[in-house]
C-alpha positions as CSV (number, residue, x, y, z in Angstrom):
1,R,34.7,-13.4,19.6
2,L,35.9,-15.6,17.3
3,L,33.6,-18.7,15.8
4,L,35.3,-21.8,14.8
5,A,33.4,-24.7,13.1
6,F,35.3,-27.8,12.7
7,T,35.1,-31.7,12.2
8,C,36.8,-34.0,15.0
9,K,39.5,-36.4,13.6
10,R,38.8,-38.8,16.1
11,C,35.4,-39.4,15.8
12,N,34.2,-37.3,13.0
13,H,31.5,-35.1,15.0
14,R,31.0,-32.0,13.7
15,S,30.5,-29.0,16.3
16,H,31.7,-25.1,16.6
17,K,33.0,-23.4,19.4
18,T,33.6,-19.6,20.3
19,F,36.6,-18.0,21.8
20,S,38.0,-14.9,22.1
21,K,40.0,-12.8,19.6
22,T,42.8,-12.1,22.6
23,A,43.0,-15.8,23.9
24,Y,43.6,-16.8,20.0
25,E,46.3,-13.9,19.4
26,T,48.1,-14.0,22.8
27,G,46.8,-16.9,24.8
28,V,46.2,-20.4,24.8
29,V,43.0,-21.8,23.1
30,I,42.2,-25.3,23.5
31,I,38.7,-26.8,22.3
32,Q,36.9,-29.9,23.5
33,C,34.8,-32.3,20.9
34,D,31.3,-32.9,22.3
35,G,31.1,-35.9,20.5
36,C,33.9,-38.0,22.1
37,E,35.9,-35.0,24.7
38,S,39.1,-35.3,22.9
39,R,41.1,-31.7,23.2
40,H,42.1,-29.8,20.3
41,L,45.0,-27.4,20.4
42,I,43.9,-24.4,18.8
43,A,46.8,-21.7,19.6
44,D,49.5,-21.6,21.9
45,N,51.0,-18.2,22.1
46,K,52.6,-19.2,25.2
47,G,54.8,-22.2,24.6
48,W,53.1,-24.5,26.9
49,F,52.8,-27.4,24.3
50,R,55.2,-26.4,21.6
51,D,58.0,-24.4,21.6
52,G,57.5,-20.8,20.4
53,R,53.8,-19.6,19.4
54,V,51.7,-21.7,17.3
55,T,48.1,-21.0,16.0
56,I,45.7,-23.5,13.8
57,E,46.8,-21.8,11.0
58,D,50.3,-22.8,11.3
59,L,49.6,-26.5,12.6
60,V,47.3,-26.5,8.8
61,Q,50.4,-25.1,7.0
62,E,52.6,-28.0,8.3
63,R,50.2,-30.7,7.7
64,G,50.4,-29.5,3.8
């Protein structure tokens, strides 16, 4: 299992979520903020939301 601690950019609520390494590396991971219930894309290895594979690491790199 992997653990992600994050702060929601929409409501500034700090929380943490767990998900499987397999889902992160080969599937789709979407986490929901406990504060505002917004959904955040963490990994999309199926290309459902973007063309090609993308993980949170790729998204952070894009934003600099």
